[in-house]
N, C-alpha and C positions, 0 to 999 in steps of 0.2 A: 661625609661633606669632604674630608680630608682625601679619601680614594678619588673622589670626583675631581679634585683639584689636581692631584697628582696626574690622573689621566688625561686632563686638559693640557698638561706639560708634555707627558711622554708621547702621546698619540701624534702631535704636530712632528716632534723630533723624528718619530719613527717614519713618518711620510717622507721628511726631508731625507733621511738617509737612505731609504729605499730608492728615492728619485736620483740621489746622487749615484749610488751603486748602479743603477739602470743606464745613466748616462755614460758612466766610465765603461761598463761593458760593452755598449753599443759603440761608443766613438773609437776605443781601443782595442776591442776584440773582434766584435761581430762584423763590423764595417771593413777593418782591414783583411779580415778573411775572405771577404767578397771580392777584392781586387786580385786574388790570386788566380781567378778564372781568366785565362788567355784568350778565350774565344769571343769575349764582350769587347766592344768599343770602349774607349775611355769615356767618351761624352755622354753615351747612353748605358753606362754600365749599371748593374743592379746596385753596386754600392753607392753611387751617387744618388740614384733614385730614392733608395731606402733612407740613405742618410738625410735627404730632403724632407721625405715623409715624416721620419722621426723627430726632426727638429720643429716641424709643423705642429705635430701632435704634442711634443713637450712644451712648446712656448704657449700654446693654448691652454694645456692643463695648469701650467705653473702660473700663467697670467691670470687665468679665473680664480686659481686659489689665492692669489693676492689680492684680487679684487672682492672676493669673498670677506677677507679680512678687513679691508679698508671701507667696504660699504656696509658698515654696522647697522642694523636696524636702528632707527630714531628712538630715543629714550623718551617715552611719553610723559614721564615724570617732570622731565626738564622742559618740554615742549608746553605743557599746561602750567608750568609755574607751581607745581605742588610742593608741600613740604616733605616731612619725614614722618616715619612712624605712623601714628593713628590716622593721619590724613591719607597717606598713600593705602593703607589698608582699607579705609573706608572707600577711596575711589575705586580700588580694585573689586571689593564686593559689589559695587553698583555697576561697574563695567561688565561683569560676568553674568549680570541677571538677565533673563530671556529677552527683555524689551529693549536692551541696550544697543546703542549704536556701535559699540566696540566690543563684541562678543568674543574676539579670539586674542584679547590681551593676556599677556602673561609675564610674570616676574622672573626672571632667570637669577639664582643666586650667585652662579659662577660668573656672569657678565655684570651683575649688579645694575640691571636696567629693566624698565618695564617697555615691552615692544608690542605692536599692533601687527596682526598676521602672523602671529609666531607659528612657526613650523616646528623645529625642534632646535636642539643645540647640538653642534657637531664638535665632537672632541678632536678630530683631525685637523681643524681649523682653529679651535679654540674660540669660536664665536657662535652667537645664535644666528639662525636662518629666518629671514623674514622676507617682507615685500621688497625692500631695496637690494637684497643680494641673493635671491632665489634663482633668478636666471643665471646668473655667474656660478651658483652652486651646481645647478643642473649641467651646465657647460663643463665644469670641473669633473664631474663624475663621467661624463661622456667621453671627454678627451682622456681621461685618466685610464678608463677602460680600453678605448682604442690604443693607447701607448703601451698598455700591458698586452694586448693582442699583438701588437708589432713586435714587441720584444719577444714573445714567446715564438712567433714564427722565425724570427732571426736566431734565436737561441737554439731552437730544434735543428735548423740549417746548419748552425756551427757545431752542435754535438753530432749530427749525422755525418758531417764530414770529418770531423775529428776521429769518432770512434768507428767510422765505417759502418754505421748501422742505419736500417731505413724504418720509417714510420708509416709505411704503407699499411701495415697492420695496425688496425686501431687498438688491439690489446699491446702494442709495442710501447706507448707512452704509459700505460697502467702498470707495466711490469718494469719500466725503466728505473724507478726510484728504489724498490727492493733488491733488484739485480745490481744497481751501482753501488748501494751500500755494502753489499756482501763483497764486490769487487774492491772498494775502497779500503775495507779493513784487512783484506787479503794482500793489499799493495799493487793490485793491478791497475787501479785507477787513481790519476793525480788528484791532489787537493783543489786546484784550480777547476778541473772538468767536475768534481763533484760539487763544487760551489754554484757552477752555472747550472747544473741539473736542479738542485735544489731552488735556484732562483726561477726556474721554469714552472715548477709547481706554485711559487709563491706568486708569480704574475697571473697564473690561471687563477688562482683563488682571489685575487684583488680585483682582476678584469671582470670576473663573474659577479663579484660583490658590488662593484660599481655599476656595472651595466644593470643588475636587477634592481638596485636603489634608484638609479636614474628613470627607469620604466615606471616603477611605483610612483614616484614623485609627478611624473608626466600624467600617470592615471588621475592622482588626486587634483592636479590642476585643470584638467579637462572638467571633473566634478565641481570644481571652484571650492575644494576643501584645501585644508592643512591637515598635517598628521596631528597636531595639538588638538584640533576640532574632532577629528575621528576619536582620538583617544579619549576625550571627554565627553563623547555623545552629543556634541553640538549640532543642532539642525541649521543648514545652510540654505539661504535663499537660492532656488533654481535660477540659472542664466544660461545663455545659450553657450556653448563650449569655444566658439570663436572669441566671445568677450573675455572669458576666462584666460585663454591664451594670449590675447593682446595685453591684458592687465600684468602679465608677468614678463613676456618677451617684448611688448612694444611693437612699434610699427616697423622698426629698422631691425627686425629679427634676424635678417639673412646677414647683416653686418656682424651681429654678435654670435653667428654661428661660425663665422670665418676667423674673427681676430677677437681677442678680449676687450670688450668695452663695458663701461660701466651704465648700468641702467638708470637714466635720471628722467624718463618720461612719467613714470609712476608718481614721482616726488612733484614734478610740475604740475601734474594733474591734480595733486591733493592741495598745492599752493592756490591753484584756479578755483577750486572749490570752496577753500577758506575765504 
């Protein structure tokens, strides 16, 4: 339990540090290097277009990251005015029974709350993912992967211009790291250039992980399932995939795709049902 609590603190700090380093490299290294091309007009230069794209992706990634933390899944113990100890344990046993109306409730020891439609506990946000912040979590994964891809392309262009090398050969990127390490220890490569090369592989790993996680979550949403239900082998009532998507993304899904907004439709729907 102590290791999990430590991970709950280290993972958000790691994400924020990587985000800060990426922002500094993009604004102060990659984008200024693009202005050195004299053949482009200042208004439609690749630097301005790339800078606008990076700021858009970063704003959506960080905005949804904040909303995932703010939009915590509701604590059913407080909503149902339950006590502590044996009363909560008895309610959990009844809620997990096959005929219960709340089959996906779960008590998270790290968050110290009982949530409905529990999916998993995200250590990078330090928060549980449930019905209220699922859409923001998916948008966070999507825009994080796109921001990493954008930084990867910009970093490769910077390294290509700085080291006068070409990435036309697919094997060039695979052999870049071992070749750069040998050059770095021999003194032929600067520490700043070696740092950028290491960040290229880090962006690639984070981008692929977030993209894979986003696709996996979308597949579960289309099926009307959560990771917790799959892990526990719970049977879910079959529904049309459009209803499953609308339950998570709401009717204003396009607005949430362009800017980070809090999902309040599911909460209003539950209040009407009560």
